[in-house]
All heavy atoms as TSV, in Angstrom:
chain	resi	resn	atom	element	x	y	z
A	1	MET	N	N	19.097	-14.513	-28.298
A	1	MET	CA	C	18.588	-13.247	-28.775
A	1	MET	C	C	18.460	-12.278	-27.592
A	1	MET	O	O	17.920	-12.623	-26.554
A	1	MET	CB	C	17.218	-13.464	-29.415
A	1	MET	CG	C	16.636	-12.226	-30.018
A	1	MET	SD	S	15.177	-12.641	-30.992
A	1	MET	CE	C	13.974	-11.690	-30.118
A	2	GLN	N	N	18.932	-11.082	-27.777
A	2	GLN	CA	C	18.880	-10.070	-26.722
A	2	GLN	C	C	17.961	-8.936	-27.158
A	2	GLN	O	O	17.998	-8.487	-28.292
A	2	GLN	CB	C	20.269	-9.537	-26.457
A	2	GLN	CG	C	20.321	-8.608	-25.286
A	2	GLN	CD	C	21.757	-8.160	-25.000
A	2	GLN	OE1	O	22.659	-8.479	-25.750
A	2	GLN	NE2	N	21.936	-7.446	-23.930
A	3	ILE	N	N	17.121	-8.499	-26.219
A	3	ILE	CA	C	16.183	-7.414	-26.508
A	3	ILE	C	C	16.685	-6.160	-25.808
A	3	ILE	O	O	17.036	-6.192	-24.630
A	3	ILE	CB	C	14.768	-7.757	-26.012
A	3	ILE	CG1	C	14.258	-8.990	-26.739
A	3	ILE	CG2	C	13.831	-6.586	-26.192
A	3	ILE	CD1	C	12.935	-9.488	-26.228
A	4	GLN	N	N	16.716	-5.060	-26.559
A	4	GLN	CA	C	17.102	-3.788	-25.966
A	4	GLN	C	C	15.923	-2.830	-26.030
A	4	GLN	O	O	15.221	-2.756	-27.031
A	4	GLN	CB	C	18.276	-3.172	-26.715
A	4	GLN	CG	C	19.598	-3.808	-26.368
A	4	GLN	CD	C	20.738	-3.028	-26.985
A	4	GLN	OE1	O	20.749	-2.783	-28.184
A	4	GLN	NE2	N	21.701	-2.650	-26.156
A	5	LEU	N	N	15.715	-2.137	-24.931
A	5	LEU	CA	C	14.647	-1.147	-24.868
A	5	LEU	C	C	15.259	0.215	-24.562
A	5	LEU	O	O	16.084	0.333	-23.663
A	5	LEU	CB	C	13.640	-1.497	-23.767
A	5	LEU	CG	C	12.849	-2.780	-23.939
A	5	LEU	CD1	C	12.030	-3.049	-22.699
A	5	LEU	CD2	C	11.951	-2.692	-25.155
A	6	ASP	N	N	14.850	1.204	-25.310
A	6	ASP	CA	C	15.273	2.556	-24.966
A	6	ASP	C	C	14.227	3.180	-24.054
A	6	ASP	O	O	13.172	2.603	-23.798
A	6	ASP	CB	C	15.523	3.405	-26.205
A	6	ASP	CG	C	14.300	3.524	-27.099
A	6	ASP	OD1	O	13.181	3.238	-26.643
A	6	ASP	OD2	O	14.471	3.925	-28.271
A	7	ASP	N	N	14.508	4.347	-23.532
A	7	ASP	CA	C	13.612	5.002	-22.580
A	7	ASP	C	C	12.230	5.249	-23.156
A	7	ASP	O	O	11.221	5.052	-22.474
A	7	ASP	CB	C	14.210	6.320	-22.104
A	7	ASP	CG	C	15.358	6.110	-21.132
A	7	ASP	OD1	O	15.483	5.002	-20.588
A	7	ASP	OD2	O	16.123	7.067	-20.917
A	8	SER	N	N	12.147	5.653	-24.401
A	8	SER	CA	C	10.835	5.944	-24.995
A	8	SER	C	C	10.021	4.663	-25.168
A	8	SER	O	O	8.809	4.652	-24.941
A	8	SER	CB	C	10.979	6.678	-26.328
A	8	SER	OG	O	11.645	5.871	-27.282
A	9	LYS	N	N	10.677	3.574	-25.558
A	9	LYS	CA	C	9.962	2.301	-25.719
A	9	LYS	C	C	9.508	1.775	-24.358
A	9	LYS	O	O	8.394	1.266	-24.222
A	9	LYS	CB	C	10.853	1.277	-26.423
A	9	LYS	CG	C	10.156	-0.008	-26.759
A	9	LYS	CD	C	9.031	0.198	-27.749
A	9	LYS	CE	C	8.413	-1.132	-28.132
A	9	LYS	NZ	N	7.240	-0.972	-28.984
A	10	THR	N	N	10.361	1.902	-23.357
A	10	THR	CA	C	9.998	1.473	-22.011
A	10	THR	C	C	8.793	2.260	-21.503
A	10	THR	O	O	7.847	1.686	-20.962
A	10	THR	CB	C	11.191	1.663	-21.047
A	10	THR	OG1	O	12.299	0.928	-21.546
A	10	THR	CG2	C	10.852	1.192	-19.652
A	11	LYS	N	N	8.821	3.572	-21.694
A	11	LYS	CA	C	7.714	4.416	-21.266
A	11	LYS	C	C	6.436	4.034	-21.999
A	11	LYS	O	O	5.357	3.945	-21.393
A	11	LYS	CB	C	8.042	5.885	-21.523
A	11	LYS	CG	C	6.982	6.835	-21.051
A	11	LYS	CD	C	7.374	8.276	-21.271
A	11	LYS	CE	C	6.276	9.207	-20.826
A	11	LYS	NZ	N	6.633	10.609	-21.044
A	12	GLU	N	N	6.535	3.765	-23.283
A	12	GLU	CA	C	5.372	3.369	-24.079
A	12	GLU	C	C	4.786	2.050	-23.572
A	12	GLU	O	O	3.568	1.925	-23.409
A	12	GLU	CB	C	5.778	3.239	-25.546
A	12	GLU	CG	C	4.654	2.876	-26.491
A	12	GLU	CD	C	5.144	2.728	-27.924
A	12	GLU	OE1	O	6.086	3.442	-28.312
A	12	GLU	OE2	O	4.585	1.873	-28.633
A	13	LEU	N	N	5.640	1.073	-23.287
A	13	LEU	CA	C	5.173	-0.222	-22.789
A	13	LEU	C	C	4.524	-0.083	-21.412
A	13	LEU	O	O	3.471	-0.682	-21.148
A	13	LEU	CB	C	6.325	-1.221	-22.727
A	13	LEU	CG	C	6.811	-1.753	-24.070
A	13	LEU	CD1	C	8.085	-2.569	-23.882
A	13	LEU	CD2	C	5.744	-2.578	-24.754
A	14	LEU	N	N	5.135	0.695	-20.534
A	14	LEU	CA	C	4.554	0.896	-19.205
A	14	LEU	C	C	3.210	1.600	-19.298
A	14	LEU	O	O	2.275	1.265	-18.565
A	14	LEU	CB	C	5.507	1.686	-18.321
A	14	LEU	CG	C	6.718	0.908	-17.809
A	14	LEU	CD1	C	7.686	1.838	-17.101
A	14	LEU	CD2	C	6.301	-0.225	-16.896
A	15	THR	N	N	3.100	2.562	-20.189
A	15	THR	CA	C	1.830	3.257	-20.386
A	15	THR	C	C	0.756	2.287	-20.852
A	15	THR	O	O	-0.377	2.311	-20.354
A	15	THR	CB	C	1.999	4.397	-21.414
A	15	THR	OG1	O	3.003	5.295	-20.946
A	15	THR	CG2	C	0.700	5.147	-21.614
A	16	GLU	N	N	1.103	1.413	-21.780
A	16	GLU	CA	C	0.138	0.413	-22.264
A	16	GLU	C	C	-0.300	-0.516	-21.139
A	16	GLU	O	O	-1.483	-0.859	-21.029
A	16	GLU	CB	C	0.756	-0.403	-23.399
A	16	GLU	CG	C	0.875	0.334	-24.706
A	16	GLU	CD	C	1.491	-0.521	-25.797
A	16	GLU	OE1	O	1.318	-1.760	-25.768
A	16	GLU	OE2	O	2.159	0.052	-26.676
A	17	ILE	N	N	0.639	-0.905	-20.305
A	17	ILE	CA	C	0.315	-1.806	-19.189
A	17	ILE	C	C	-0.632	-1.122	-18.212
A	17	ILE	O	O	-1.616	-1.713	-17.768
A	17	ILE	CB	C	1.606	-2.266	-18.477
A	17	ILE	CG1	C	2.386	-3.198	-19.392
A	17	ILE	CG2	C	1.295	-2.931	-17.146
A	17	ILE	CD1	C	3.796	-3.494	-18.923
A	18	VAL	N	N	-0.342	0.126	-17.872
A	18	VAL	CA	C	-1.190	0.861	-16.925
A	18	VAL	C	C	-2.588	1.052	-17.511
A	18	VAL	O	O	-3.595	0.862	-16.810
A	18	VAL	CB	C	-0.546	2.215	-16.549
A	18	VAL	CG1	C	-1.517	3.086	-15.776
A	18	VAL	CG2	C	0.721	1.983	-15.750
A	19	ILE	N	N	-2.665	1.408	-18.774
A	19	ILE	CA	C	-3.968	1.581	-19.424
A	19	ILE	C	C	-4.740	0.269	-19.420
A	19	ILE	O	O	-5.937	0.239	-19.127
A	19	ILE	CB	C	-3.803	2.136	-20.852
A	19	ILE	CG1	C	-3.340	3.590	-20.789
A	19	ILE	CG2	C	-5.115	2.031	-21.641
A	19	ILE	CD1	C	-2.921	4.176	-22.122
A	20	ASP	N	N	-4.063	-0.825	-19.722
A	20	ASP	CA	C	-4.719	-2.139	-19.710
A	20	ASP	C	C	-5.228	-2.470	-18.307
A	20	ASP	O	O	-6.353	-2.958	-18.150
A	20	ASP	CB	C	-3.757	-3.228	-20.184
A	20	ASP	CG	C	-4.398	-4.594	-20.156
A	20	ASP	OD1	O	-5.370	-4.810	-20.911
A	20	ASP	OD2	O	-3.945	-5.451	-19.365
A	21	LEU	N	N	-4.419	-2.199	-17.294
A	21	LEU	CA	C	-4.852	-2.460	-15.921
A	21	LEU	C	C	-6.079	-1.643	-15.562
A	21	LEU	O	O	-7.022	-2.148	-14.958
A	21	LEU	CB	C	-3.725	-2.151	-14.939
A	21	LEU	CG	C	-2.628	-3.189	-14.817
A	21	LEU	CD1	C	-1.489	-2.642	-13.974
A	21	LEU	CD2	C	-3.151	-4.476	-14.234
A	22	ILE	N	N	-6.069	-0.377	-15.934
A	22	ILE	CA	C	-7.197	0.501	-15.612
A	22	ILE	C	C	-8.464	0.050	-16.332
A	22	ILE	O	O	-9.548	0.012	-15.745
A	22	ILE	CB	C	-6.856	1.962	-15.956
A	22	ILE	CG1	C	-5.791	2.475	-14.989
A	22	ILE	CG2	C	-8.104	2.848	-15.886
A	22	ILE	CD1	C	-5.208	3.818	-15.373
A	23	GLN	N	N	-8.325	-0.330	-17.594
A	23	GLN	CA	C	-9.500	-0.684	-18.381
A	23	GLN	C	C	-10.015	-2.093	-18.098
A	23	GLN	O	O	-11.223	-2.309	-18.021
A	23	GLN	CB	C	-9.184	-0.569	-19.877
A	23	GLN	CG	C	-8.999	0.852	-20.338
A	23	GLN	CD	C	-8.593	0.941	-21.806
A	23	GLN	OE1	O	-8.162	-0.040	-22.404
A	23	GLN	NE2	N	-8.724	2.125	-22.374
A	24	ASN	N	N	-9.103	-3.037	-17.932
A	24	ASN	CA	C	-9.518	-4.440	-17.879
A	24	ASN	C	C	-9.352	-5.104	-16.519
A	24	ASN	O	O	-9.878	-6.191	-16.304
A	24	ASN	CB	C	-8.733	-5.240	-18.923
A	24	ASN	CG	C	-8.941	-4.709	-20.316
A	24	ASN	OD1	O	-10.063	-4.386	-20.710
A	24	ASN	ND2	N	-7.876	-4.579	-21.073
A	25	ARG	N	N	-8.623	-4.495	-15.655
A	25	ARG	CA	C	-8.350	-5.119	-14.351
A	25	ARG	C	C	-8.641	-4.141	-13.218
A	25	ARG	O	O	-7.807	-3.876	-12.366
A	25	ARG	CB	C	-6.889	-5.553	-14.272
A	25	ARG	CG	C	-6.356	-6.283	-15.459
A	25	ARG	CD	C	-6.574	-7.732	-15.333
A	25	ARG	NE	N	-5.991	-8.413	-16.489
A	25	ARG	CZ	C	-5.655	-9.645	-16.492
A	25	ARG	NH1	N	-5.841	-10.357	-15.413
A	25	ARG	NH2	N	-5.170	-10.194	-17.555
A	26	GLN	N	N	-9.849	-3.624	-13.207
A	26	GLN	CA	C	-10.206	-2.619	-12.214
A	26	GLN	C	C	-10.085	-3.146	-10.793
A	26	GLN	O	O	-9.737	-2.402	-9.881
A	26	GLN	CB	C	-11.612	-2.093	-12.487
A	26	GLN	CG	C	-11.684	-1.284	-13.756
A	26	GLN	CD	C	-13.082	-0.762	-14.034
A	26	GLN	OE1	O	-13.991	-0.930	-13.231
A	26	GLN	NE2	N	-13.252	-0.131	-15.178
A	27	GLU	N	N	-10.353	-4.418	-10.603
A	27	GLU	CA	C	-10.253	-5.007	-9.266
A	27	GLU	C	C	-8.804	-4.984	-8.777
A	27	GLU	O	O	-8.544	-4.743	-7.596
A	27	GLU	CB	C	-10.792	-6.442	-9.268
A	27	GLU	CG	C	-10.909	-7.064	-7.895
A	27	GLU	CD	C	-11.827	-6.276	-6.963
A	27	GLU	OE1	O	-12.841	-5.740	-7.421
A	27	GLU	OE2	O	-11.498	-6.192	-5.768
A	28	VAL	N	N	-7.853	-5.216	-9.678
A	28	VAL	CA	C	-6.434	-5.175	-9.305
A	28	VAL	C	C	-6.055	-3.767	-8.869
A	28	VAL	O	O	-5.408	-3.571	-7.834
A	28	VAL	CB	C	-5.542	-5.643	-10.482
A	28	VAL	CG1	C	-4.070	-5.407	-10.171
A	28	VAL	CG2	C	-5.796	-7.101	-10.807
A	29	ILE	N	N	-6.484	-2.780	-9.645
A	29	ILE	CA	C	-6.205	-1.384	-9.312
A	29	ILE	C	C	-6.840	-1.027	-7.974
A	29	ILE	O	O	-6.224	-0.377	-7.118
A	29	ILE	CB	C	-6.713	-0.432	-10.417
A	29	ILE	CG1	C	-5.961	-0.687	-11.726
A	29	ILE	CG2	C	-6.594	1.020	-9.996
A	29	ILE	CD1	C	-4.494	-0.372	-11.683
A	30	ARG	N	N	-8.075	-1.453	-7.766
A	30	ARG	CA	C	-8.779	-1.169	-6.518
A	30	ARG	C	C	-8.008	-1.753	-5.329
A	30	ARG	O	O	-7.823	-1.079	-4.308
A	30	ARG	CB	C	-10.192	-1.750	-6.572
A	30	ARG	CG	C	-11.032	-1.447	-5.341
A	30	ARG	CD	C	-12.446	-1.995	-5.448
A	30	ARG	NE	N	-13.194	-1.282	-6.474
A	30	ARG	CZ	C	-13.652	-1.831	-7.610
A	30	ARG	NH1	N	-13.453	-3.110	-7.847
A	30	ARG	NH2	N	-14.310	-1.114	-8.489
A	31	GLU	N	N	-7.545	-2.977	-5.457
A	31	GLU	CA	C	-6.796	-3.623	-4.374
A	31	GLU	C	C	-5.481	-2.898	-4.102
A	31	GLU	O	O	-5.097	-2.703	-2.948
A	31	GLU	CB	C	-6.526	-5.095	-4.705
A	31	GLU	CG	C	-7.750	-5.968	-4.654
A	31	GLU	CD	C	-8.359	-6.038	-3.262
A	31	GLU	OE1	O	-7.599	-6.124	-2.271
A	31	GLU	OE2	O	-9.594	-6.004	-3.164
A	32	ILE	N	N	-4.799	-2.485	-5.164
A	32	ILE	CA	C	-3.534	-1.760	-5.003
A	32	ILE	C	C	-3.774	-0.449	-4.267
A	32	ILE	O	O	-3.041	-0.101	-3.331
A	32	ILE	CB	C	-2.873	-1.508	-6.380
A	32	ILE	CG1	C	-2.364	-2.833	-6.964
A	32	ILE	CG2	C	-1.736	-0.492	-6.265
A	32	ILE	CD1	C	-1.915	-2.743	-8.407
A	33	LEU	N	N	-4.808	0.284	-4.676
A	33	LEU	CA	C	-5.106	1.560	-4.036
A	33	LEU	C	C	-5.530	1.381	-2.578
A	33	LEU	O	O	-5.108	2.135	-1.702
A	33	LEU	CB	C	-6.183	2.315	-4.817
A	33	LEU	CG	C	-5.751	2.839	-6.185
A	33	LEU	CD1	C	-6.935	3.448	-6.921
A	33	LEU	CD2	C	-4.625	3.848	-6.047
A	34	LEU	N	N	-6.357	0.368	-2.314
A	34	LEU	CA	C	-6.780	0.117	-0.932
A	34	LEU	C	C	-5.592	-0.253	-0.047
A	34	LEU	O	O	-5.475	0.227	1.082
A	34	LEU	CB	C	-7.832	-0.992	-0.885
A	34	LEU	CG	C	-9.227	-0.604	-1.349
A	34	LEU	CD1	C	-10.141	-1.830	-1.372
A	34	LEU	CD2	C	-9.821	0.471	-0.471
A	35	ASP	N	N	-4.702	-1.092	-0.565
A	35	ASP	CA	C	-3.508	-1.463	0.203
A	35	ASP	C	C	-2.637	-0.242	0.485
A	35	ASP	O	O	-2.129	-0.076	1.594
A	35	ASP	CB	C	-2.686	-2.518	-0.543
A	35	ASP	CG	C	-3.336	-3.890	-0.531
A	35	ASP	OD1	O	-4.273	-4.102	0.265
A	35	ASP	OD2	O	-2.897	-4.761	-1.317
A	36	ALA	N	N	-2.493	0.616	-0.527
A	36	ALA	CA	C	-1.679	1.811	-0.348
A	36	ALA	C	C	-2.295	2.731	0.706
A	36	ALA	O	O	-1.584	3.268	1.562
A	36	ALA	CB	C	-1.526	2.547	-1.677
A	37	LEU	N	N	-3.610	2.915	0.655
A	37	LEU	CA	C	-4.284	3.766	1.632
A	37	LEU	C	C	-4.168	3.194	3.047
A	37	LEU	O	O	-3.971	3.936	4.016
A	37	LEU	CB	C	-5.754	3.954	1.264
A	37	LEU	CG	C	-6.016	4.838	0.048
A	37	LEU	CD1	C	-7.490	4.792	-0.335
A	37	LEU	CD2	C	-5.579	6.270	0.317
A	38	GLU	N	N	-4.279	1.876	3.161
A	38	GLU	CA	C	-4.134	1.247	4.473
A	38	GLU	C	C	-2.731	1.457	5.021
A	38	GLU	O	O	-2.553	1.726	6.212
A	38	GLU	CB	C	-4.439	-0.248	4.382
A	38	GLU	CG	C	-5.904	-0.559	4.211
A	38	GLU	CD	C	-6.161	-2.043	4.010
A	38	GLU	OE1	O	-5.206	-2.848	4.024
A	38	GLU	OE2	O	-7.333	-2.403	3.849
A	39	GLU	N	N	-1.725	1.343	4.157
A	39	GLU	CA	C	-0.345	1.543	4.586
A	39	GLU	C	C	-0.111	2.979	5.047
A	39	GLU	O	O	0.558	3.224	6.046
A	39	GLU	CB	C	0.629	1.183	3.458
A	39	GLU	CG	C	0.657	-0.296	3.120
A	39	GLU	CD	C	1.184	-1.149	4.257
A	39	GLU	OE1	O	2.092	-0.702	4.989
A	39	GLU	OE2	O	0.694	-2.272	4.419
A	40	VAL	N	N	-0.667	3.940	4.311
A	40	VAL	CA	C	-0.531	5.346	4.699
A	40	VAL	C	C	-1.207	5.578	6.047
A	40	VAL	O	O	-0.649	6.227	6.938
A	40	VAL	CB	C	-1.127	6.274	3.611
A	40	VAL	CG1	C	-1.254	7.700	4.121
A	40	VAL	CG2	C	-0.278	6.231	2.352
A	41	GLY	N	N	-2.403	5.032	6.205
A	41	GLY	CA	C	-3.119	5.177	7.475
A	41	GLY	C	C	-2.365	4.549	8.628
A	41	GLY	O	O	-2.273	5.129	9.718
A	42	LEU	N	N	-1.815	3.381	8.394
A	42	LEU	CA	C	-1.039	2.707	9.433
A	42	LEU	C	C	0.197	3.519	9.789
A	42	LEU	O	O	0.526	3.684	10.972
A	42	LEU	CB	C	-0.636	1.301	8.970
A	42	LEU	CG	C	0.171	0.463	9.946
A	42	LEU	CD1	C	-0.595	0.257	11.244
A	42	LEU	CD2	C	0.524	-0.872	9.318
A	43	GLY	N	N	0.863	4.044	8.770
A	43	GLY	CA	C	2.046	4.874	9.020
A	43	GLY	C	C	1.712	6.101	9.846
A	43	GLY	O	O	2.434	6.450	10.787
A	44	LYS	N	N	0.599	6.751	9.510
A	44	LYS	CA	C	0.182	7.938	10.268
A	44	LYS	C	C	-0.174	7.562	11.701
A	44	LYS	O	O	0.135	8.296	12.639
A	44	LYS	CB	C	-0.991	8.627	9.586
A	44	LYS	CG	C	-0.592	9.375	8.337
A	44	LYS	CD	C	-1.767	10.112	7.739
A	44	LYS	CE	C	-1.313	10.916	6.539
A	44	LYS	NZ	N	-2.389	11.733	5.973
A	45	ALA	N	N	-0.828	6.429	11.874
A	45	ALA	CA	C	-1.194	5.981	13.224
A	45	ALA	C	C	0.053	5.678	14.048
A	45	ALA	O	O	0.107	6.005	15.239
A	45	ALA	CB	C	-2.083	4.748	13.145
A	46	ILE	N	N	1.049	5.097	13.426
A	46	ILE	CA	C	2.295	4.794	14.138
A	46	ILE	C	C	2.978	6.088	14.567
A	46	ILE	O	O	3.418	6.232	15.710
A	46	ILE	CB	C	3.226	3.938	13.265
A	46	ILE	CG1	C	2.651	2.521	13.132
A	46	ILE	CG2	C	4.637	3.897	13.836
A	46	ILE	CD1	C	3.360	1.659	12.118
A	47	ILE	N	N	3.042	7.044	13.643
A	47	ILE	CA	C	3.672	8.328	13.969
A	47	ILE	C	C	2.905	9.026	15.087
A	47	ILE	O	O	3.500	9.540	16.039
A	47	ILE	CB	C	3.760	9.217	12.714
A	47	ILE	CG1	C	4.785	8.625	11.745
A	47	ILE	CG2	C	4.127	10.648	13.083
A	47	ILE	CD1	C	4.782	9.260	10.374
A	48	GLU	N	N	1.591	9.038	14.999
A	48	GLU	CA	C	0.771	9.669	16.025
A	48	GLU	C	C	0.943	8.952	17.362
A	48	GLU	O	O	1.047	9.589	18.405
A	48	GLU	CB	C	-0.700	9.652	15.616
A	48	GLU	CG	C	-1.614	10.355	16.592
A	48	GLU	CD	C	-3.054	10.359	16.131
A	48	GLU	OE1	O	-3.285	10.662	14.948
A	48	GLU	OE2	O	-3.926	10.040	16.952
A	49	GLY	N	N	0.979	7.650	17.312
A	49	GLY	CA	C	1.147	6.873	18.544
A	49	GLY	C	C	2.478	7.124	19.216
A	49	GLY	O	O	2.582	7.094	20.436
A	50	ARG	N	N	3.498	7.394	18.439
A	50	ARG	CA	C	4.818	7.640	19.008
A	50	ARG	C	C	4.890	8.971	19.738
A	50	ARG	O	O	5.773	9.201	20.522
A	50	ARG	CB	C	5.879	7.593	17.914
A	50	ARG	CG	C	6.148	6.201	17.429
A	50	ARG	CD	C	7.281	6.175	16.469
A	50	ARG	NE	N	7.534	4.803	16.065
A	50	ARG	CZ	C	8.333	4.462	15.091
A	50	ARG	NH1	N	8.950	5.387	14.391
A	50	ARG	NH2	N	8.520	3.197	14.782
A	51	GLN	N	N	3.964	9.857	19.471
A	51	GLN	CA	C	3.969	11.159	20.128
A	51	GLN	C	C	3.316	11.090	21.501
A	51	GLN	O	O	3.471	11.992	22.303
A	51	GLN	CB	C	3.237	12.186	19.262
A	51	GLN	CG	C	3.949	12.455	17.955
A	51	GLN	CD	C	3.152	13.351	17.030
A	51	GLN	OE1	O	2.031	13.706	17.337
A	51	GLN	NE2	N	3.727	13.693	15.907
A	52	ASN	N	N	2.585	10.040	21.756
A	52	ASN	CA	C	1.877	9.881	23.021
A	52	ASN	C	C	2.622	8.880	23.904
A	52	ASN	O	O	3.578	8.246	23.489
A	52	ASN	CB	C	0.451	9.388	22.766
A	52	ASN	CG	C	-0.319	10.363	21.901
A	52	ASN	OD1	O	-0.118	11.553	21.972
A	52	ASN	ND2	N	-1.196	9.841	21.064
A	53	ASP	N	N	2.132	8.710	25.111
A	53	ASP	CA	C	2.725	7.721	26.003
A	53	ASP	C	C	2.439	6.316	25.483
A	53	ASP	O	O	1.395	6.051	24.891
A	53	ASP	CB	C	2.141	7.856	27.413
A	53	ASP	CG	C	2.559	9.162	28.073
A	53	ASP	OD1	O	3.638	9.683	27.721
A	53	ASP	OD2	O	1.806	9.654	28.924
A	54	PHE	N	N	3.392	5.429	25.711
A	54	PHE	CA	C	3.200	4.044	25.313
A	54	PHE	C	C	2.265	3.339	26.292
A	54	PHE	O	O	2.236	3.655	27.480
A	54	PHE	CB	C	4.545	3.304	25.267
A	54	PHE	CG	C	5.410	3.723	24.113
A	54	PHE	CD1	C	6.427	4.634	24.287
A	54	PHE	CD2	C	5.187	3.209	22.851
A	54	PHE	CE1	C	7.222	5.021	23.226
A	54	PHE	CE2	C	5.972	3.585	21.773
A	54	PHE	CZ	C	6.995	4.501	21.966
A	55	VAL	N	N	1.520	2.392	25.783
A	55	VAL	CA	C	0.620	1.603	26.619
A	55	VAL	C	C	1.409	0.401	27.133
A	55	VAL	O	O	2.159	-0.225	26.395
A	55	VAL	CB	C	-0.597	1.124	25.792
A	55	VAL	CG1	C	-1.499	0.234	26.624
A	55	VAL	CG2	C	-1.351	2.313	25.239
A	56	SER	N	N	1.205	0.084	28.378
A	56	SER	CA	C	1.929	-1.046	28.961
A	56	SER	C	C	1.389	-2.356	28.388
A	56	SER	O	O	0.253	-2.441	27.919
A	56	SER	CB	C	1.773	-1.056	30.479
A	56	SER	OG	O	0.427	-1.375	30.819
A	57	GLU	N	N	2.216	-3.365	28.458
A	57	GLU	CA	C	1.808	-4.694	27.991
A	57	GLU	C	C	0.608	-5.180	28.798
A	57	GLU	O	O	-0.327	-5.772	28.256
A	57	GLU	CB	C	2.981	-5.669	28.139
A	57	GLU	CG	C	2.700	-7.044	27.606
A	57	GLU	CD	C	3.912	-7.951	27.695
A	57	GLU	OE1	O	5.055	-7.456	27.736
A	57	GLU	OE2	O	3.702	-9.178	27.729
A	58	GLU	N	N	0.621	-4.905	30.071
A	58	GLU	CA	C	-0.484	-5.306	30.943
A	58	GLU	C	C	-1.789	-4.629	30.500
A	58	GLU	O	O	-2.847	-5.257	30.469
A	58	GLU	CB	C	-0.169	-4.929	32.394
A	58	GLU	CG	C	-1.251	-5.334	33.374
A	58	GLU	CD	C	-0.890	-4.913	34.795
A	58	GLU	OE1	O	0.275	-5.092	35.190
A	58	GLU	OE2	O	-1.791	-4.420	35.488
A	59	GLY	N	N	-1.707	-3.356	30.135
A	59	GLY	CA	C	-2.888	-2.634	29.662
A	59	GLY	C	C	-3.461	-3.230	28.395
A	59	GLY	O	O	-4.686	-3.316	28.221
A	60	ILE	N	N	-2.585	-3.662	27.505
A	60	ILE	CA	C	-3.041	-4.279	26.256
A	60	ILE	C	C	-3.760	-5.588	26.546
A	60	ILE	O	O	-4.847	-5.853	26.036
A	60	ILE	CB	C	-1.852	-4.505	25.304
A	60	ILE	CG1	C	-1.315	-3.152	24.827
A	60	ILE	CG2	C	-2.264	-5.371	24.107
A	60	ILE	CD1	C	-0.037	-3.223	24.046
A	61	PHE	N	N	-3.147	-6.424	27.385
A	61	PHE	CA	C	-3.773	-7.706	27.693
A	61	PHE	C	C	-5.087	-7.536	28.449
A	61	PHE	O	O	-6.022	-8.319	28.268
A	61	PHE	CB	C	-2.799	-8.605	28.469
A	61	PHE	CG	C	-1.751	-9.204	27.586
A	61	PHE	CD1	C	-0.408	-8.892	27.780
A	61	PHE	CD2	C	-2.072	-10.065	26.553
A	61	PHE	CE1	C	0.573	-9.436	26.979
A	61	PHE	CE2	C	-1.113	-10.618	25.748
A	61	PHE	CZ	C	0.218	-10.308	25.943
A	62	THR	N	N	-5.178	-6.516	29.269
A	62	THR	CA	C	-6.424	-6.232	29.969
A	62	THR	C	C	-7.533	-5.921	28.963
A	62	THR	O	O	-8.647	-6.429	29.067
A	62	THR	CB	C	-6.255	-5.051	30.939
A	62	THR	OG1	O	-5.244	-5.386	31.894
A	62	THR	CG2	C	-7.546	-4.734	31.666
A	63	LEU	N	N	-7.224	-5.089	27.970
A	63	LEU	CA	C	-8.209	-4.756	26.939
A	63	LEU	C	C	-8.596	-5.987	26.111
A	63	LEU	O	O	-9.762	-6.180	25.771
A	63	LEU	CB	C	-7.658	-3.660	26.003
A	63	LEU	CG	C	-7.581	-2.259	26.607
A	63	LEU	CD1	C	-6.853	-1.336	25.638
A	63	LEU	CD2	C	-8.946	-1.727	26.924
A	64	LEU	N	N	-7.617	-6.828	25.793
A	64	LEU	CA	C	-7.896	-8.023	25.004
A	64	LEU	C	C	-8.744	-9.021	25.779
A	64	LEU	O	O	-9.594	-9.714	25.204
A	64	LEU	CB	C	-6.592	-8.691	24.559
A	64	LEU	CG	C	-5.777	-7.918	23.529
A	64	LEU	CD1	C	-4.451	-8.604	23.277
A	64	LEU	CD2	C	-6.544	-7.764	22.223
A	65	ASP	N	N	-8.530	-9.107	27.088
A	65	ASP	CA	C	-9.302	-10.046	27.910
A	65	ASP	C	C	-10.752	-9.612	28.069
A	65	ASP	O	O	-11.620	-10.435	28.335
A	65	ASP	CB	C	-8.656	-10.189	29.291
A	65	ASP	CG	C	-7.370	-10.993	29.234
A	65	ASP	OD1	O	-7.195	-11.773	28.264
A	65	ASP	OD2	O	-6.538	-10.843	30.150
A	66	GLU	N	N	-11.038	-8.316	27.894
A	66	GLU	CA	C	-12.404	-7.815	28.038
A	66	GLU	C	C	-13.308	-8.319	26.928
A	66	GLU	O	O	-14.513	-8.372	27.092
A	66	GLU	CB	C	-12.405	-6.285	28.073
A	66	GLU	CG	C	-11.828	-5.714	29.343
A	66	GLU	CD	C	-11.785	-4.194	29.332
A	66	GLU	OE1	O	-12.271	-3.579	28.365
A	66	GLU	OE2	O	-11.230	-3.627	30.281
A	67	GLU	N	N	-12.766	-8.653	25.788
A	67	GLU	CA	C	-13.598	-9.080	24.649
A	67	GLU	C	C	-13.885	-10.506	24.733
A	67	GLU	O	O	-14.230	-11.378	24.990
A	67	GLU	CB	C	-12.879	-8.811	23.330
A	67	GLU	CG	C	-12.749	-7.330	23.084
A	67	GLU	CD	C	-12.043	-7.034	21.775
A	67	GLU	OE1	O	-11.757	-7.955	21.024
A	67	GLU	OE2	O	-11.805	-5.877	21.509
């Protein structure tokens, strides 16, 4: 048996899934949003870091040894 979905049916099913996630799986949504925000922050930090001078490997190990 083969199932065919048209665009409207696909959109309807995806909408139902998103609504179910929002209503019943708030923790899943929260985790997805937090992960996305962390990725955006990391991306911005990488871009910002590339505009400045690079830190030497020795400098990194010096900072790590201080802790």
